[in-house]
C-alpha positions in Angstrom: -9.1 -14.7 -13.6 -8.7 -16.6 -10.4 -7.1 -15.6 -7.0 -6.2 -18.0 -4.5 -5.4 -16.9 -1.0 -3.4 -19.3 1.3 -4.4 -20.4 4.9 -3.1 -17.7 7.4 -0.2 -18.8 9.8 -0.1 -17.9 13.3 2.3 -15.1 12.7 0.8 -11.9 11.1 1.5 -11.5 7.3 1.0 -15.1 5.9 -1.6 -14.4 3.4 -0.6 -14.7 -0.2 -2.6 -14.7 -3.7 -1.5 -15.4 -7.3 -3.1 -14.2 -10.3 -2.8 -12.6 -13.8 -3.3 -9.0 -14.8 -5.6 -9.1 -18.1 -4.0 -6.0 -19.6 -0.4 -7.0 -19.2 -0.6 -10.9 -18.9 1.9 -10.7 -16.1 1.6 -12.9 -13.0 1.1 -10.9 -9.8 1.9 -12.4 -6.6 0.6 -10.9 -3.3 2.8 -12.0 -0.5 4.1 -11.1 3.0 6.6 -8.1 2.7 10.0 -8.7 3.7 13.2 -6.7 4.6 14.5 -6.7 1.2 11.3 -4.8 0.1 11.6 -2.0 2.5 13.2 0.9 0.3 11.1 -0.1 -2.6 8.0 0.1 -0.7 9.1 3.6 0.6 9.6 4.9 -3.1 6.5 3.0 -4.3 4.3 4.8 -1.5 5.9 8.0 -2.4 5.2 7.9 -6.0 1.6 6.9 -5.5 0.8 9.3 -2.7 3.1 12.4 -3.7 3.9 12.0 -7.3 2.0 12.7 -10.4 0.1 10.6 -13.1 -1.9 8.4 -10.9 -5.3 8.8 -9.4 -4.4 8.4 -5.8 -2.0 11.2 -5.6 -2.5 13.7 -2.7 0.2 16.1 -3.8 -2.2 18.8 -4.3 -3.4 18.3 -0.8 -0.4 17.3 1.2 3.5 17.6 0.8 6.4 15.8 2.5 7.5 12.2 2.6 4.4 9.7 2.9 6.6 7.3 5.0 10.1 6.4 5.6 12.2 3.1 6.1 12.2 3.1 9.7 8.3 3.0 9.8 8.2 0.2 7.3 10.8 -1.7 9.6 8.5 -1.2 12.4 5.7 -2.5 10.7 7.5 -5.7 9.8 8.6 -6.2 13.3 5.1 -5.7 14.9 3.4 -8.9 15.6 -0.1 -7.0 15.2 0.6 -5.9 11.6 0.4 -7.6 8.3 2.1 -6.0 5.5 1.6 -7.3 2.1 3.6 -6.7 -1.0 2.2 -7.2 -4.6 5.0 -8.3 -6.8 4.8 -8.6 -10.7 7.1 -10.9 -12.6 7.9 -8.5 -15.3 7.3 -5.0 -16.3 7.8 -5.4 -20.0 5.3 -3.1 -21.9 4.2 -1.4 -18.9 4.9 2.2 -18.9 6.4 3.9 -16.0 7.6 0.7 -14.3 11.1 0.0 -16.0 13.0 2.0 -13.2 11.4 -0.2 -10.1 14.0 -1.9 -8.4 14.3 -5.6 -8.5 12.6 -7.1 -5.7 14.9 -10.1 -5.5 18.2 -8.3 -5.8 20.2 -6.7 -3.2 20.3 -3.3 -4.6 16.9 -2.4 -3.4 18.1 -2.2 0.4 21.5 -0.4 -0.3 20.3 3.1 0.4 20.6 4.3 4.0 17.6 5.2 6.2 18.3 8.8 5.9 19.0 9.3 2.3 17.4 12.4 0.8 14.2 12.1 -0.8 13.5 13.5 -4.2 10.8 16.4 -4.0 7.2 15.4 -4.4 5.7 15.4 -8.0 8.7 14.2 -9.9 9.2 11.2 -11.7 12.2 10.2 -9.9 10.1 9.0 -6.9 9.9 5.6 -8.9 13.6 5.2 -9.1 15.0 2.9 -6.7 18.7 3.3 -4.9 21.3 1.4 -6.9 19.8 2.0 -10.3 20.6 5.1 -12.2 17.9 6.5 -14.5 19.8 5.5 -17.6 20.7 1.9 -16.4 19.0 -1.0 -18.0 16.1 -2.1 -16.1 16.6 -5.2 -14.0 15.0 -8.3 -15.2 13.5 -9.8 -11.8 10.3 -9.4 -10.3 9.2 -5.7 -8.9 7.0 -4.9 -6.0 4.1 -2.7 -7.6 1.5 -2.5 -4.7 1.5 -2.7 -1.0 -0.8 -2.4 2.1 -0.9 -3.0 5.8 -3.5 -3.9 8.4 -3.1 -3.6 12.4 -5.1 -5.5 14.5 -6.3 -3.6 17.6 -7.4 -4.9 21.0 -11.2 -5.5 21.4 -13.0 -2.5 22.4 -15.3 -2.0 25.4 -18.1 -3.8 23.6 -15.9 -6.7 22.6 -15.6 -5.7 18.9 -12.4 -6.3 17.2 -11.0 -4.1 14.4 -8.1 -3.7 12.3 -6.8 -0.5 10.6 -5.9 -0.5 6.8 -3.2 1.7 5.6 -0.3 2.4 3.5 -2.3 1.4 0.8 -0.5 2.0 -2.6 -0.4 0.7 -6.2 2.3 2.2 -8.7 0.6 4.6 -11.1 1.3 2.6 -13.9 -0.8 -0.4 -12.7 -3.6 1.6 -11.4 -7.1 0.8 -12.5 -6.5 -2.8 -13.2 -7.9 -4.3 -10.1 -4.7 -4.8 -8.2 -5.8 -2.5 -5.3 -9.1 -4.8 -5.0 -6.8 -7.7 -4.9 -4.6 -6.6 -2.2 -7.6 -5.5 -0.1 -9.3 -8.8 -0.5 -6.0 -10.6 0.5 -6.1 -8.5 3.7 -9.9 -9.0 4.4 -9.5 -12.7 4.0 -6.6 -12.9 6.4 -8.5 -11.0 9.1 -11.7 -12.7 8.5 -9.9 -16.1 9.3 -8.5 -14.2 12.4 -11.7 -13.5 13.8 -11.6 -9.7 13.3 -15.1 -8.2 12.8 -14.2 -4.7 11.4 -11.8 -3.3 8.9 -11.3 0.4 9.3 -9.7 3.1 7.2 -9.1 7.0 7.7 -9.6 8.6 4.3 -8.3 12.2 3.7 -11.0 14.7 3.3 -11.6 16.3 -0.1 -11.0 13.1 -2.0 -14.5 12.2 -2.8 -13.0 9.6 -5.5 -11.5 7.7 -2.7 -14.5 7.6 -0.6 -16.4 6.3 -3.7 -13.7 3.5 -4.4 -13.9 2.4 -0.6 -17.8 2.3 -0.7 -17.7 0.2 -3.8 -15.5 -2.2 -1.8 -18.0 -2.5 1.2 -16.9 0.3 3.2 -19.5 3.0 5.0 -18.8 6.2 6.3 -19.3 6.2 10.2 -19.8 10.0 10.4 -16.6 10.2 12.7 -13.5 12.2 11.4 -10.2 12.7 13.0 -7.3 15.2 12.5 -4.7 14.8 9.8 -2.2 11.9 11.0 0.9 13.3 9.7 2.6 16.8 10.2 -0.1 19.5 9.8 2.5 21.8 8.2 2.5 19.6 5.1 -1.3 20.2 4.7 -1.9 22.4 1.5 -5.5 23.0 2.8 -5.6 24.3 6.5 -7.8 22.1 8.7 -8.0 19.1 6.3 -9.0 16.0 8.4 -9.6 12.4 7.8 -13.1 10.7 7.5 -13.4 7.1 9.2 -14.8 4.5 7.2 -15.7 0.8 8.3 -16.1 -2.6 6.5 -17.8 -5.5 8.4 -15.8 -8.5 7.8 -18.0 -11.3 9.5 -21.2 -12.5 8.1 -24.4 -11.8 10.1 
């Protein structure tokens, strides 16, 4: 398996990667997200974080919507943000992916920003606007993963950091290495931009997530911050987020 990451352009969001998933023999392309991906990304993130069937779900700890279309569009417009999308060329034979919207078609952006969201924990989270559950699955490529990084100004010591977030892989493709490829695409882009540290805030009471990030070079800083969303959504009162960091530059 080989992965190629292109040179980063001056504007954020130019990193791309292409590879093949061994289990499905389907081509995966990691590319900059675009406007047509917005509603797909919102539903993808919801099913990964608030749905059932994937090991990344937080439904037992947090309720509510994980993101919304306006927030994703703000990321696309922010020059400090690199939002990547992982796109698969076919979903044939992959359970749970046949209701994902065609990333190349117009139906993926038909819904209004304030369209109602299905309650967390239901399979309908993966269904995209414009495609009924009993409609034939579209034949084009589908977005099955995403993540963003936001570059921050240098701190008082001159250290440059970027925050990693909105990191999601569809439950039907989890545990196949796609998350690692998204992470490394972001790390290479930031490394080439001279960023020294990649930072993430990980929800507490998720030891499996902490362990995954540690296997990918992150260490716990010992710092924690309050939950970033609506505290009323917490199923565990007082749950916070642990800060983890990964050095990006050698030496």
